[in-house]
N, C-alpha and C positions, 0 to 999 in steps of 0.2 A: 504494500500500500504506500502510495506517495501522495502526500497532502500539501497543497498550497495554503500557507497561513498568511492572512492579511488583516491588518487592523488600522484604525484611525486614518481612513482615506479622506474624510471631511469633504466629499463632493468631487474629488479628482480621481477618476478611474480610467479614462480613455487611454492615456499613455501606457498604463500597466497592461490593460487588455491588449492593445496593439503589440506590445513587446512579447506577451506570453502566447498570443495566438499561434505563432509559428513554433513555439517550444512546448506546446501543451501536451505533456505526457503525465499529467496529474490524474489521480483517481478521485479526488474530492477537494473541495474548498472549505476551509475553516475560517470564518470571518468573525473577528472579535469585537465588533462594534465601533461605534461612532460613524453613523450614516449607514444604517442597515440596508437602505436601498442601494447603496454602492455594492454591498455584498451580493445582493440579488442580481444586480447588473453584471458583475464579474462572473458569477456562477452561470448565468444564462448565456453570456457571450462566449464563455469557454466550454459550455455544455458539460458542466460538472455537477454532481450531487453536492449540495451546499448546506452547511450547518452554520447557523448564525446566532450570535447572542447580541443583545442590545447594550449600548454604552450610555454614558451620562448625557450625550447629545441626542439620544434617540427617544425623545418624549413621545409617549403614547404608542410605542412600538408593540407589535403583536408578538415579538420575540422575547424569550426569557432573558434575564440578565446573567444567568448561569445555567449550564446544562452539562451532563456527563454523557459521553458516547462511548461505546465499546467497539474497538477495532483491533483485529489481529490479537485478541486476548489481552489487550491493554485498555485500562479505563482512562479516558482523556477528559479532563475537566476544562471546559471553555468558560471564560469569564472576561469581561472587559477590565475588571480590576478596581474600578472606582469604589465599589462597596467594601473592598478589602483595603482601601487606602494605600494602594501600591506606590503612590508618589512619596510616601514616607517610609518605604521599606517593604520587604516581602514577608515579614513575620506573620501578619494576619492571613495573607494568602497561603503561606506554608501550612498553618493550622487548618485553614479552610480546606486545603487539599487533602490533608490527613483525614478530616471529618468525612470527606467524600470518597475516601479510599482510592484516590487518583494515583495512577502510575506516572502520568504526564499532565501537567497543568499549563495551559496556554492563556496568556493575558495580554492586554494592551494598555491603553490609557496614558502611559508615560511618554509614548512615542520614541522610546529608547530601546534598542535591541538588548536582549538579556538572555543568558543561558546559564543555568546552574543545575548541578546534580547534587542533591542532598540525600545521602544514603541511596535508597531505591527510587526516590522521587526526582523527576526532571521538571524544571520550571523554565518556561520559554516565553519571551516577548519578541515578536518579529520586528518591532519598531513601526514606523510609518513610511509608506513609499514616497510621499511627497511633502510631509510636514515633520521632518526630523527635529529632534531636540537634543539637548545635552551637548557633548563634545562632538557629536556626529553631524557632519554637514551633508552626508549622502542619505537619501531615503533608503528604506529596506523593506523586505518581506522575508518570509521563512519557507523552508522546504523541510518537511518531516517525512522520513522513510522508516517504515516499520516492516520488518520481516523477522528473521531470527534475531537480529539486533535492532537497536533504535539508533538512527543517524539523523542529525539535525544540521542544517546550514542556514546561516543568515546570508541573503543575497542583497548586495548593495546596488542601488540604481546608479547609473552613470549618465 
């Protein structure tokens, strides 16, 4: 299974779709909020099964703010992260992940790419493709591969 992970697009998706149309060998899209309609548009344009959670900018969204999906024997927790206050650290997110028995937790909100393995838990933020923050001047998205092993790459936009 190869998943495209995107978060915090804030209305800008056409360049990402155009770039990925020719490279689309993904099995699904995991969209982590802030402009859920962008997630729908990316999934439809790339013809991918799409799992979406809403973010703090998705007022009145039909999507949940968190959800757990099972893939390849792994429990993947999707959240935007604002409810776990990830801009102040990942401690709340870590304990929320344990409560949900997650193997992998994906979050957004900070617009900053992040990867950490804490014992058996993997925590990932793909960053934002067009609205990066922190020391990162390039936007980013993520690619998660799960088969016998779990492999993750942050892809930086150029």
